[in-house]
N, C-alpha and C positions, 0 to 999 in steps of 0.2 A: 266439219266437227273440230272443236278445239282440242288442244292437247289435254290429256288427263292430268289432274292435279294430284300431287302426293304430299302427304303430311310428314313433317320432320319426325324422326324417330323419338320416342319418349326420352331416351337417354340424352339426345342432343338438346331437347328443350330444357331438360333439367340442368344440363351443363351451362346453357345460356342464362338460365335464371340464376344459377349460382354465381356466374361471372358478373351479371348485372348487380346482384346483391353485394358482391365483393367490392365492385367499383363504387357502389353507393356508400358502403361503409368507409372506403378510403376517402371519398369526397367529403363525407361527414367529418372524418378525422381532420382533413386538411382545413375544412371550414372552421372547425372548433379551434384548431391551433391558430389559424389566422385571426379569429375574433378575439382570442385570449391574449395574443402577443401584440395586437395592433396598438401602436402609439406608445409602447413601453420603451423606456430608455435604458433600463437595467438589463445588460446582456445576460447576466446570470439568471435573472428571472425568466427571460425568454427561453434559455436553454433548459431550465428546470421544467417549465410548462411543456416544452416539446418532448422531453424524456418521459414525463408522466403520461402523455397521450400515446406515445409509441409503445410503452410497456403495457398500457391498458389495451391498446388495439391488438397486440400480438399475444397478450396474456403471458408476458415475460416478467423477469424480476431485475435484470441488470443491464445498465447502459451507462456510458460515460463519454464525455466530450473533451477534446483538447483544442485549445485555440493558440494561434501563434502568428508570427510575422515572417513573411518570406525573406525579409531582409537579413535576419539573423538565424533563420532556420530552427528556431527553438519553439518548443511547444510547452504549454502549461495546462494543468488540469483545471477546467472551468466549471464543470458540473458533473454529478454522478448520482447513480441510484444503484444500490445493491452491491457496491464494491467492498472488499474486505478492508478492515482498518489497518492491517499490516501493510497491504499494498499502498494504501493512501499515505501512510506515514513515510513509506519508502520513496514514493514519488515526490512528496513534499521536501524530503531531506536531500535526496540524491538525483532527482530528475528521472527521466524515462529510462536512461541507460539502454539496455538491449531491448529493442521494441521495433515492430514493423510500422507503427504509426508515422514516424518521421518520413519514411519512404513514401507512404500514401500522401502525406502532406506535401512533400516536395514535388512529386510527379503528377498528382491528381488522378493517375490511372485513367486517363481519358475521361475524367469526371464521372466514372461509373463506380457503383458499389460492387463489392465482391465478398464472397464467403472466404474467411481466413481460417485455415486449419493448422497453420504452422506457427502460431504466436508463441514465442519462447517464454512468455510471462504466465501463460495459463498453467495450472488452474488457480494461481495465487490471486488473480484479479477479482474473481467473483466470490462473494461471501458464501462460505459453506460448501464450495465446490471441491470435489475430491479427484476429478479427472478432467483433462482438457476438453473443451467444447468449441464448436465453431462460433465465430461471431462475424457479423456484418461490419465491414469497415468502409465508411462512406466519406469521401472528401467533401468538405464544405467549400464549394467553389462554384461560382455562377458568372461566367463570362469575364472573370478577372483573376487576380491572384488568389491563391489558396488562403482561406481564413482559419481552417482547422480540420479536425477529423471527428466524425461521429461513429461510435462503436456500440453495437447492440449484441448481447450474447444470446445465442440460440439455446433451445433445450438440449440436454445431453443426448447425443446420438442423432440429432437433426441438423439440417441446414436450411437456409432461407431459399425459397423458390425464386425464379427469375422475376416473376410478377412482384413478389414481396421486395426484392432488391430494387426494382424500378420505382416502387412506391416510396421506399426509403430514400432513393435519390431525389424524388420530387419533394419529399418532406425536407431533405437536406438543403435543396435550393431555397425552399421557403424560409428555413432557419437562417440561411446565409443572407438572404435579402433583409430579413428582420434585424439581424445583428448589424448589417451594414447601415441600415437606416438609424438604428439606435446609436451606433458609433458616430454618425454624422450629427445627430441631434445632440449627443453628449459633447462632441467637439465644439459645436456652435455655442452651446450653453457655457462650456468651459472658457471659450474665447471671450464671451461677454463678461463672464465673471472675472477673467484675468484683466480685461480692459478696465473694469470698475476697480479692481484691486490696484492696478498700476496707477490709476488716477488718484486713488486714496493715498497711496504711498508717496506719489509726487507731491500731493498737497501737504502731507506730513513733513516731507523733507524740506519743502519750501517754506513751511509755516512755523517750523520749530528748530531751534539750535540746540535743544536738549537731546543729546545722543540717546539717552535711555528711552525717551518717548518714541523716537524714530525706530530704534532697534526692536522695541516692543511691537510697533505697528508692522514691521517687516516680518517678525516671527509669527505673529498672529495671522497675517495674510498668507504666508507660506503654508502654515498648518491647515488653514481652511481650504485653500485652493487645491492642495494636493490630498486633502482628507488624510493627512498624516497624523501620527500619534504624538510625536514630540518634535520640538525644534530647540536647538541651542546655538548660540553665537559666541565665538571666542575672539578676543581682541589681543593683539600683540604682534611684534615682529620676530620674536624668538620663541621657538617651540618649547624651550625650557621654562618660559615664564609667560604663560597665556592667562588672560583674565576672562572669567566667565561673565560676559556682559549681559547675556539674556539666556534664560532657560525656561521652557514652558512647564516643566515638571520640577518643583522645588525639592523633591525628596530623592533625587538620584544621587548615589554616593559619588564623591569626587567631582561633582558637577553642580555646584550650588552657586547662585548668583553672587558676584562680588569676590569669589575665591580665586586664588592663583593656582594654576596646575602646571605640572611639568609633563608634557605629552610623552617625552622620552622615558621618564620614570615609570609612568603607568602603562607604557608600551601601547600607545594609541597609534598603531602602525598606519592605519588608513589616513588618519588626520595628518600624521607626519608626511605621508606621501603627497597629499594635496598641498600642504604648505611648501614642501620642497620643490615640487614641479610647477606649482602655480596653475594646475589644470584641474577642472572639476572631475569628480569621481562618482559613478553611478553603480550601486550595488543592489542587485535584485534578490540575492539570497546569500547571507553570510557564509553558509556552509560550502558554497562553491567558489568563494573568492579568497585566494591566498593572501591578499593584502590585509585581511581583517584579523584582528585579535578577537577571536570568538568569545573568549572568557570575559573580556571587557565589555563587548557588545551585549552579552547576556546580562551583565550587571546593569547596563543601561537600557535593558528591555528593547533591543533593536535587532531586527533581522534583515532589513533592507533600508536603503536611504540614498539621498543625493547630497553631496558635499561640494561646496563651492568656495573657492578662496576669495577673500575681500582684498582688492588691490587698488591702489591709487597711483598717481603719477610719481609719487615719492617712494613707493615700495609696498611691501606687504603690510596689511592692516589687521588681518585675522581670517576667520572662516565662518561660513553659515552651513549648518548641518540640519537636514530634515530627515527624520527617521520614522519607520513603521514597525510595529510589533510582529508583523507577518511578512513573508516573502511576497513581493509584488513587482510587476513590470512598470517601469516609468516610461511614458511616451516622450517622444522627442520634444513636443511642445511644452510638456511639463518641466523637463530639464531646462529648456530655454527660459521658462518663466522664473525658475529658481535662480538662474544666472542673472536675469534682469533684476530680480529683487536684491541679489547680492551686489549688483552694480549700483542700485539706488542706495543701499546701505553704505557702500564705499563713498558715494557722493556726500551722504550725510556726515560721515566721519571726517571727510576732508574739509567740508564746510565748517564743522565744529572745531577742527584743528586750526583752520585759518582764523575763525572768529576768536578762538582762545588766544592765538598769537597776537591778533590785533588788539584784543582787550588788554593783554598783558603789556604790550608796548604802550598802549594809551595810559595804563596805570603807572608804568614807569615814567612816562613823560609828565603825568600829573604829579607823581612823587618828586621828580626832579624840580618841577616848577614850585611845588610847595616847599621843598628844601631851600630853594633860592630865596623865596619870599621870607621863609623863616629865618634864614641867615641874615637877610637884610634887617628883619625885625630885631634879631639878636645884636646886630652891629649897632643899631640905634639904641637898643636897650643897654648894651654895654657902655656906650658913651654916657647914657643917662645915669646908669648905675654908678659909674666911676665918679661922675659929678655929685650924685646923691651921697655916695660914701664920703666924699670930701666935705660937702656942704652940710650933711646931717650928722655924721659921726663926730666931727669936731665939737659942734655944740652939745651933742649928747654926752661926750666925754666930760666937757666942762660942767654940764648939769650934774652928772654923776659925782664929780669931784666936789662941787658945792654942796651936794646933798650929803656927802660924807661929813663935811665940816658942820653942816646943820645938825646932823645926828649927834656929833660930839658936844655941841653947844647946848642942845636941848636935853642932854642926858642929866643936867643938873636941875631941871625943872621938877617941880613937885607934881605928885599924882593928884588928880587923874589927868592933868594937862599933859604930862610927859607921855602917858600911854596913848592919848589921842594923836599927839605929834608923831609918835613912832608908827602908828597905823597909816597916817597920811604919807610918811616917808616910804613905807613899804609899798604902798600903791604906786607912788611915783617911780620907785626903783623898778618895779615890775613892768611898768609901761615903757621905761627906758630900755629894759632888756628886750621887750617885744619889738620895739622900733629897731633896735640894733640887729635882731634876728631877721627882721623883714629886709633890711638893707643887705644883710649877708645872703639871703635867699635870692635877691635880685642879682647880686654878683655871681652866684652859682649858676643862675639861669643864663646869664649873658655869656658864661664861659663853658656851657654844656657842650658846645660844638667843637671845643678845642680838645680833640681826642688824640691820645698818644698810644699807638698800638704796640703791644708786646705779646709774645707767646705766654699764655696763662693757663694753668691747670684750674679748671672750674670747680671741681669737687673740694679741694682745700680752701678755695675762696669762700664757698658757701658754708663749709664747716666753720670757718673763722667767724662769719657773721652770726651763726647760731651760737657759737661759744661766747661772743661778745654780749649778745642780748639775752642769753639764758638766765643770768642772775636777775635782770630786770623783770623777766617773765615769771620767775620763781617767786619773786616778792609779791607779784599780783595774783598768784595762784594759777598761773597759766602754764601749760605744757607746750614745749616746742619739739616737734618731731622732724627727723630727716628721712626721706624715702627716695627710692629710685623709680624713674620712668623710663622704660625701654633700656637700650644699650647705654653704656657710659659715654659722657660727652668727650672726655679727654681734654686735649689742649686746644684752646681757641686763641686767635690773634685779636686781642681786645685791649681796651684801657681798663686794667684791673681795678684801679682806684674808683673810677667813675661807676663801673658796674657794681662794685661793692657798695657804693653810695646808694645806688638804685635799690639793691636788695635790702639794705638796712632800712631804707625809707618804707619799703613795702611791708617788711616784718614789723617795724615799729607801728605803722598804721594799723596792722592787724591786731597787735597787742592793745592799742588804744581803743579799738572797736569793741573789745570784749570787756564788758562791765563786771564780770565775775569770772569764775573758773571756766576754762575752755581750752581749746587746742589750736595751735598754729602749726601748719605743716609746710615744710620746704622740700620740694621735689625737683629732681633734675634728670635729664636723659635725652637721648636722640629719638625724636619722633618725626617720621616722614622726612628723614634726612636733615632735620634742623635741630639745633641745640635749643632745648626747652627747659625753662625754669618756672616752676609754679609755686606761688605762695597763696595758701588758702587758710581760712579760719572758720570757726564755728559760731561767729557772731551774728548780728542781726541782718547782715547783708547790706547791699548798696541801695540808696534811694532810687525809686523809679523816675525816669525823665530828667535826670541830672547828669550833665557831662562833666565828670569829675576831673577830666584832663584839661579843662579850660582854665586860663589864668584867673586867679582870685576866687575860684569856686571851691568851697570846702564844706565838709560836714562836721568839722570840729568846732567847738565853741570859741577856741582861741587860735584856730589855724589861719595861715596866711593865704592858702589856696595856690601855693607855688610848688610844693613838694612833688606832686604827681606830674605837673607840667615839666619840671626839671627831669624827672625820671623818664618820661616819654621822650623828651628831646635827646637824652643820652642814648636810649635804646635805638631811636631813629637814626642817629648819627652812626651807629654800628650796623646799619642796614637791616635792622630788625623791627619787631612790632611788639607793642605792649597792649594787652587786652584786659578788660575788666568785665566780670559777669558774676551773677549770683548762682550759687550752687543749688541744684534741685532740692536737696535736703536742708538747705539753709546755710547762711554764711556767704562770704565773698571769695572770689577766686581771681587772682591776677596772674597772667601768663606772659612770660618773656620768651619770644621766639627769635632766635638769631641764626644767621647763615653759618653753616659748619665749615665753609671754605675760607677763601682769602677775604680779608677785610675790604669794605667798599673804599672807593677813592675818597680821600678826605675832602670835605666840602667846607670845613670851617676855617677860621683864621688861625695862623700859626701861634 
């Protein structure tokens, strides 16, 4: 006979059925979490999905997750449900401070979940809680370094069973694997993005010598790759005089493109530290960093950032700053990328400097060559003018003398013959005068490079020109005004008579350009370190497409076309520049720009 069979007790069967149902629900939760987080790259989304499923599974209201890096032992709040606003603000501003989570994160507690009853932060963590409650503290660790800590608050007066803790451990492993996978996918995507960005920056650096274009490309790339809120680039070797070369937000106070700022004056302590040490600075939260002037950073809407000095072989060039409006952790590869972008910007600045030096040297060589050619022309012209003065002025003087005799003899003629002869004599005398003036202009042009330098007060010289020509202007119904441009010029070492001749020529041309009432303005001052004199009028302006500085080119009916050529030659001999342009509102503008330092080496004949 076989052994008699016994049926399990009803309570045992009920317990088995409950256990199977419980395991089935847990598997359903794990499957639901796995399906919802599969393929996601956003770690915050993964954590929020997991928290929603956990709270729904246990019919609870509060859970929160910290993530961190074992390298610096720091945790940051990554996701939460049901936490109080007061605690959230406190964690954001001051960090965890007194809390058990760093211990769980550091030790892993043998990778096991546990009920925590001694948390010093309860009941302030859970929204609406009036007394401490237990909460499960689960290390997010799966065969490697700790990634964070998952916390789930129990109901008041209850704790989690061992089975529930084991389930939370399993779910924690799943979350850890999903976040690891998401981090790898994000890192790979970021590396690809960084490679494309570096290629674009290298192309911009190699393809453009315009510093503004390159810095704009660097700033845009840094902002996009780091998903930052703002970028600014300062240029300069002295913290007291830094130029804002690029800024992504044009409305930030004291940080507008093109402006000069004194970092010491505005107490930009972090910027000063980066420039003084030449080392990058990473700030994840202004509130916890003593290097930061929090008031200034609040003005610039920044709570975290990466600051990189721009350095070349010749020294400090400036700095690149990438900032965010909220505290955030910057990965090591992100900081490396910003440093690489800073290096590219430094290369671009150095290339631009070398190009500018080469261009300036080439311009100086061209200028020297042009002066040599011009001097040779002047030497030939001087010889020609001297011969012309001898060969032409003597006959002209003889003609003028005979013309005077003719006038006296024809005075006894009867009218209307006498009147006709007087008219003819007047025409001849006018032409003689014009020819004599032409010879005189040739002589002036040939001697324009014979400059005698002496210390000269510019303002009295210009005042004298205005005083000489004001009666002539008043007779024509024209007003001459004197105005200041920038700081006073003071004393220059120049040929006062020749510069006076230039200004008289320009003012007289302006008077002749005005056919009726109008205004001629004479301005002077220091602009960009150069002595500047401007003569402008309210006349019809300069004709388009005409080089008025060329020999024999004139817009006057009876002009010789030599006056402006002489003026340009004199200014050039002083190491300066004479420019002509039309004013936007009408009229012509002539600008004399002279070096404010020592005079150039004389290149003309003694």
